C-alpha positions as CSV (number, residue, x, y, z in Angstrom):
1,X,5.5,-40.9,46.0
2,X,5.2,-39.3,42.3
3,X,2.1,-38.1,42.7
4,X,2.4,-36.4,45.8
5,X,5.5,-34.3,44.8
6,X,3.6,-33.4,41.3
7,X,0.8,-31.9,43.8
8,X,3.5,-30.4,46.0
9,X,4.6,-29.1,43.1
10,X,1.7,-28.7,41.8
11,X,1.0,-26.0,44.3
12,X,4.3,-24.3,45.0
13,X,4.6,-23.2,41.3
14,X,5.1,-19.8,41.1
15,X,1.2,-17.7,40.7
16,X,1.1,-16.0,37.0
17,X,-0.2,-12.7,37.4
18,X,-3.9,-12.5,38.0
19,X,-6.1,-9.4,37.3
20,X,-6.9,-7.4,40.9
21,X,-10.1,-9.2,41.3
22,X,-13.0,-6.7,42.3
23,X,-14.1,-8.7,45.6
24,X,-17.8,-8.9,44.4
25,X,-20.2,-11.5,46.2
26,X,-22.3,-14.2,44.8
27,X,-25.9,-13.6,45.1
28,X,-26.6,-14.3,49.1
29,X,-29.0,-13.8,51.7
30,X,-30.1,-10.5,53.0
31,X,-27.5,-9.7,55.7
32,X,-28.3,-7.5,59.0
33,X,-26.7,-6.7,62.5
34,X,-28.3,-8.0,65.4
35,X,-27.7,-6.7,69.4
36,X,-28.3,-9.7,71.7
37,X,-28.3,-8.7,75.1
38,X,-25.7,-9.9,77.3
39,X,-24.5,-11.8,74.4
40,X,-23.3,-8.2,71.3
41,X,-23.6,-7.8,68.0
42,X,-24.2,-10.5,66.2
43,X,-24.0,-10.5,62.0
44,X,-27.0,-13.3,60.1
45,X,-28.2,-13.9,57.1
46,X,-31.4,-13.8,57.4
47,X,-34.4,-15.2,54.8
48,X,-37.0,-13.3,56.7
49,X,-40.4,-15.9,57.5
50,X,-43.7,-17.1,55.9
51,X,-45.8,-18.3,58.3
52,X,-45.7,-21.4,60.4
53,X,-42.7,-22.6,58.7
54,X,-40.1,-23.8,60.8
55,X,-36.4,-21.7,61.3
56,X,-33.4,-23.4,60.1
57,X,-30.3,-22.2,62.0
58,X,-26.7,-23.2,59.6
59,X,-23.5,-23.3,61.7
60,X,-20.1,-23.0,59.5
61,X,-17.0,-24.4,60.3
62,X,-13.2,-23.2,62.2
63,X,-11.9,-21.1,60.1
64,X,-14.7,-20.1,58.2
65,X,-17.6,-17.5,58.2
66,X,-21.1,-18.1,56.8
67,X,-20.8,-17.4,53.5
68,X,-17.6,-19.1,53.0
69,X,-19.6,-22.3,54.1
70,X,-23.3,-22.1,52.8
71,X,-23.2,-19.6,49.9
72,X,-22.6,-22.5,47.3
73,X,-25.8,-24.6,47.2
74,X,-26.4,-25.0,50.7
75,X,-28.1,-20.8,51.9
76,X,-30.6,-22.7,49.2
77,X,-30.9,-26.2,49.8
78,X,-32.1,-24.7,53.7
79,X,-34.4,-22.2,52.8
80,X,-36.4,-25.0,51.0
81,X,-37.1,-26.1,54.4
82,X,-38.1,-23.3,56.3
83,X,-36.8,-19.8,57.4
84,X,-33.5,-19.4,56.7
85,X,-31.0,-18.2,59.6
86,X,-27.5,-18.2,59.4
87,X,-25.1,-16.4,61.9
88,X,-21.2,-15.4,61.7
89,X,-20.2,-17.0,65.2
90,X,-17.7,-15.2,67.7
91,X,-14.2,-14.2,66.4
92,X,-15.2,-15.7,62.8
93,X,-16.7,-13.7,59.9
94,X,-18.0,-10.2,60.8
95,X,-19.2,-12.3,64.1
96,X,-18.9,-10.5,67.4
97,X,-15.8,-9.7,69.1
98,X,-15.4,-10.0,73.1
99,X,-12.3,-9.6,75.2
100,X,-13.5,-12.5,76.4
101,X,-11.7,-15.6,75.5
102,X,-13.6,-17.4,72.7
103,X,-14.8,-21.0,74.2
104,X,-17.2,-23.4,72.3
105,X,-19.8,-22.5,75.0
106,X,-19.5,-19.3,74.4
107,X,-20.3,-19.6,71.3
108,X,-23.4,-21.8,72.2
109,X,-25.0,-19.6,74.6
110,X,-24.1,-17.1,71.2
111,X,-26.2,-19.2,68.9
112,X,-29.5,-19.5,72.1
113,X,-29.2,-16.1,73.1
114,X,-30.2,-15.1,69.6
115,X,-32.7,-17.6,69.2
116,X,-34.5,-16.0,72.7
117,X,-33.8,-12.7,71.7
118,X,-35.6,-12.8,67.7
119,X,-38.1,-15.3,70.0
120,X,-37.4,-18.0,67.3
121,X,-37.1,-21.5,69.1
122,X,-37.0,-23.7,68.9
123,X,-34.9,-24.2,66.5
124,X,-33.4,-26.7,63.6
125,X,-29.3,-26.5,63.6
126,X,-27.6,-27.2,61.2
127,X,-23.6,-27.5,62.2
128,X,-20.6,-28.2,59.9
129,X,-17.8,-29.1,61.4
130,X,-17.3,-27.0,64.3
131,X,-20.6,-26.0,63.6
132,X,-21.9,-29.3,64.6
133,X,-20.4,-29.3,67.8
134,X,-21.1,-26.0,69.0
135,X,-24.8,-27.6,67.4
136,X,-24.8,-30.3,70.4
137,X,-23.5,-27.6,73.4
138,X,-26.2,-25.3,72.2
139,X,-29.1,-28.6,72.1
140,X,-27.1,-29.6,76.5
141,X,-27.3,-26.3,77.4
142,X,-30.5,-24.8,76.3
143,X,-32.5,-27.4,75.6
144,X,-35.3,-25.2,74.6
145,X,-34.4,-23.8,71.8
146,X,-33.5,-26.4,69.9
147,X,-36.2,-28.8,68.3
148,X,-33.9,-30.8,65.8
149,X,-30.1,-31.0,64.4
150,X,-28.6,-31.8,61.7
151,X,-24.5,-32.5,62.0
152,X,-22.5,-32.7,58.5
153,X,-18.4,-33.7,58.7
154,X,-18.6,-34.0,63.0
155,X,-17.1,-36.1,65.6
156,X,-18.4,-37.2,68.3
157,X,-15.5,-36.5,70.4
158,X,-12.3,-34.8,68.6
159,X,-9.5,-36.3,71.3
160,X,-9.6,-39.7,71.2
161,X,-6.7,-40.6,70.3
162,X,-2.4,-38.6,70.9
163,X,-2.6,-37.9,67.5
164,X,-5.9,-36.0,68.1
165,X,-5.0,-33.7,70.7
166,X,-2.3,-32.8,69.3
167,X,-3.4,-32.1,66.1
168,X,-6.3,-29.8,67.0
169,X,-3.4,-28.5,69.3
170,X,-1.0,-28.1,67.0
171,X,-3.9,-25.9,64.8
172,X,-3.5,-23.0,67.8
173,X,-1.3,-21.7,66.4
174,X,-2.1,-20.6,63.6
175,X,-2.9,-17.3,65.7
176,X,1.0,-16.2,65.2
177,X,1.4,-16.6,61.7
178,X,-2.6,-15.1,61.2
179,X,-1.7,-12.1,63.6
180,X,0.7,-10.3,61.0
181,X,-1.0,-11.2,58.2
182,X,-2.6,-14.3,56.4
183,X,0.4,-15.8,54.2
184,X,-1.4,-14.9,50.4
185,X,0.8,-16.4,48.8
186,X,-1.0,-19.6,50.7
187,X,-4.2,-18.1,50.5
188,X,-3.8,-17.6,45.9
189,X,-2.4,-21.0,46.0
190,X,-4.9,-23.1,47.9
191,X,-7.9,-20.9,45.2
192,X,-6.0,-21.3,42.9
193,X,-6.0,-25.5,43.4
194,X,-9.8,-25.1,43.7
195,X,-10.4,-23.3,41.0
196,X,-8.9,-25.5,39.1
197,X,-11.2,-28.1,40.6
198,X,-14.3,-26.2,40.3
199,X,-14.5,-24.2,37.6
200,X,-17.2,-22.1,39.4
201,X,-14.8,-20.3,42.0
202,X,-12.9,-18.3,39.1
203,X,-14.8,-15.7,39.5
204,X,-15.3,-15.7,43.3
205,X,-11.4,-15.5,43.4
206,X,-11.6,-12.0,44.9
207,X,-14.2,-12.7,46.7
208,X,-13.3,-15.4,48.1
209,X,-10.0,-14.0,49.2
210,X,-11.6,-11.2,50.9
211,X,-14.2,-12.7,53.4
212,X,-11.3,-15.7,54.0
213,X,-9.3,-12.7,56.0
214,X,-12.0,-11.4,58.3
215,X,-11.8,-13.5,61.4
216,X,-10.1,-13.0,64.1
217,X,-6.6,-15.0,64.8
218,X,-7.2,-15.3,68.8
219,X,-10.1,-16.9,68.2
220,X,-9.9,-18.6,65.5
221,X,-6.9,-20.0,67.6
222,X,-8.9,-20.2,70.8
223,X,-11.5,-22.2,68.7
224,X,-8.8,-24.6,67.6
225,X,-8.0,-25.7,71.1
226,X,-11.4,-26.0,72.4
227,X,-12.2,-28.2,69.3
228,X,-9.2,-30.5,71.1
229,X,-11.2,-30.6,74.2
230,X,-14.2,-31.5,72.7
231,X,-16.0,-34.3,73.9
232,X,-19.2,-35.5,73.5
233,X,-19.7,-38.9,74.8
234,X,-21.3,-38.9,78.1
235,X,-24.5,-36.6,77.0
236,X,-24.7,-37.4,73.6
237,X,-26.8,-40.4,74.6
238,X,-29.5,-38.3,75.8
239,X,-30.1,-36.3,72.6
240,X,-34.1,-36.5,72.5
241,X,-34.3,-34.2,69.4
242,X,-34.5,-35.8,65.8
243,X,-30.9,-35.8,64.4
244,X,-29.0,-36.8,60.6
245,X,-25.8,-37.1,60.6
246,X,-24.2,-36.4,57.1
247,X,-20.7,-38.7,56.8
248,X,-18.4,-37.2,54.3
249,X,-17.0,-40.5,53.2
250,X,-13.3,-39.7,52.1
251,X,-12.4,-37.1,54.8
252,X,-8.8,-36.4,56.4
253,X,-9.7,-34.1,58.8
254,X,-12.4,-35.5,60.4
255,X,-12.2,-39.7,59.3
256,X,-15.8,-41.0,58.7
257,X,-15.8,-43.4,60.9
258,X,-15.3,-40.8,63.7
259,X,-18.1,-39.6,62.1
260,X,-20.2,-42.5,62.6
261,X,-19.2,-43.5,66.1
262,X,-21.2,-39.6,66.8
263,X,-24.5,-40.9,64.8
264,X,-24.3,-44.2,66.5
265,X,-24.2,-42.2,70.0
266,X,-27.7,-40.2,69.2
267,X,-30.1,-43.1,69.6
268,X,-32.8,-42.8,66.4
269,X,-29.9,-40.4,64.6
270,X,-30.1,-41.2,60.7
271,X,-27.0,-41.1,58.6
272,X,-26.7,-39.5,55.6
273,X,-23.9,-40.6,52.7
274,X,-22.2,-38.3,51.2
275,X,-19.4,-39.4,48.6
276,X,-16.5,-36.1,49.1
277,X,-14.3,-35.1,51.2
278,X,-14.8,-32.5,53.9
279,X,-14.5,-29.8,51.7
280,X,-17.2,-30.7,49.7
281,X,-19.5,-28.1,50.3
282,X,-17.0,-26.1,47.9
283,X,-15.7,-29.0,46.2
284,X,-19.3,-31.1,45.5
285,X,-21.2,-28.7,45.9
286,X,-24.0,-30.6,43.6
287,X,-23.6,-34.0,46.3
288,X,-23.5,-31.7,49.8
289,X,-26.6,-30.2,48.7
290,X,-28.3,-33.0,48.1
291,X,-27.3,-34.9,51.5
292,X,-27.5,-32.2,53.2
293,X,-31.1,-32.1,51.7
294,X,-32.2,-35.5,52.2
295,X,-31.1,-35.1,55.7
296,X,-32.6,-31.9,57.2
297,X,-36.2,-33.4,54.6
298,X,-36.0,-36.6,57.4
299,X,-35.5,-34.3,60.4
300,X,-38.0,-31.2,59.8
301,X,-40.6,-33.7,58.9
302,X,-40.0,-35.6,62.1
303,X,-40.3,-32.0,64.1
304,X,-43.4,-31.5,62.7
């Protein structure tokens, strides 16, 4: 208990005066906006293609953007296995805005629409957390677009127990907090904590703060409600493309047992273990990219 109280105090202790850090980004792949017919404008990172190489499309997690999720080694790792593309999903980051309510199905249709519009398919989809659910839905709704999948820190379903349903439904209330502006003190304290754990982030605090605030609160809340209802048990057994599941072994948000349940449900799926928490992409980038590299190697080699 004393450890927990110490952690709470460390988080809540007063912020020290901080210089107004310029929100300069780290080195990132080239970005562009694509007008996808019947979908809208989509922002994406694109490394450009070399003849004959596969395309790897990175799908980020809930509340994040492509840059936040993949800047710390994910982009570089994916590029080693093919053409890298990473869109901001609708309502997140610079992702498209729509008058229609956010749904995971609509996000999957966006991904397939982008792939078809650019003539890329079939591609290898890499989905982190919510992005893993969207990857599964993209395969289900548009199988022609998907050659393989890497599913990271994600689950077969998010709603098996009352606790899980309540957790993700409650996550939807973030709309009412974010609608009036994200409390900067909470963001600053979280970034202080992560910078203490990972010194490489300390010079990026200004950029991280700016990037966190890009998302649309209504869509982010709807995405949480969508995750509370997501359940792939009815179709995961039919997945017929090479798949690898990266299990974050100390995950407190999506328990490792739920991630392994996903791997077991997909025939022939590989399991790659990662010694880290749900935010290993930020706090343990070396371990994260090592596991991602192994998973991509398995899937890309199997797609031939």
